[in-house]
C-alpha positions as CSV (number, residue, x, y, z in Angstrom):
1,M,-16.8,-34.8,-1.9
2,V,-15.2,-31.8,-1.0
3,D,-12.2,-32.4,-3.4
4,D,-10.1,-30.4,-1.5
5,K,-7.0,-29.4,-4.4
6,R,-5.3,-26.7,-2.4
7,T,-1.8,-25.1,-4.2
8,H,0.6,-23.4,-2.0
9,L,3.1,-21.1,-2.9
10,N,5.6,-19.0,-1.0
11,T,5.4,-15.7,-0.8
12,D,7.9,-14.6,-3.6
13,R,6.0,-16.6,-6.3
14,A,2.1,-15.4,-5.2
15,R,2.9,-12.1,-4.6
16,A,4.9,-12.7,-8.8
17,G,6.0,-9.3,-8.5
18,T,9.0,-6.4,-6.7
19,T,8.0,-4.2,-3.7
20,P,10.1,-1.0,-4.6
21,G,8.7,0.8,-1.1
22,M,7.9,2.9,-3.3
23,T,4.3,3.3,-1.3
24,R,5.9,4.2,1.6
25,Y,7.1,7.6,0.4
26,I,3.6,8.4,-1.7
27,L,1.7,7.9,1.6
28,G,3.9,10.3,3.7
29,V,4.1,12.7,0.7
30,S,0.9,12.7,0.8
31,L,-0.2,13.1,4.9
32,A,2.3,15.7,4.3
33,L,-0.1,17.9,1.5
34,V,-2.7,16.7,3.4
35,I,-2.0,18.4,6.7
36,V,-0.6,21.5,4.8
37,I,-3.8,22.3,3.0
38,F,-6.2,21.6,6.4
39,A,-4.0,23.8,7.8
40,I,-4.2,26.6,5.0
41,I,-7.7,25.9,5.1
42,L,-8.2,26.5,8.4
43,W,-6.5,30.1,9.1
44,S,-7.3,31.4,5.7
């Protein structure tokens, strides 16, 4: 027999941290840098 003991937590407790939102800015800047670097390589 399987003993099914699940723990249900809300999203804040399961995450156990904050999400400051810096990821979207880092992703945007990184994407822009990659596009600029590829454009420089393409036209060099």
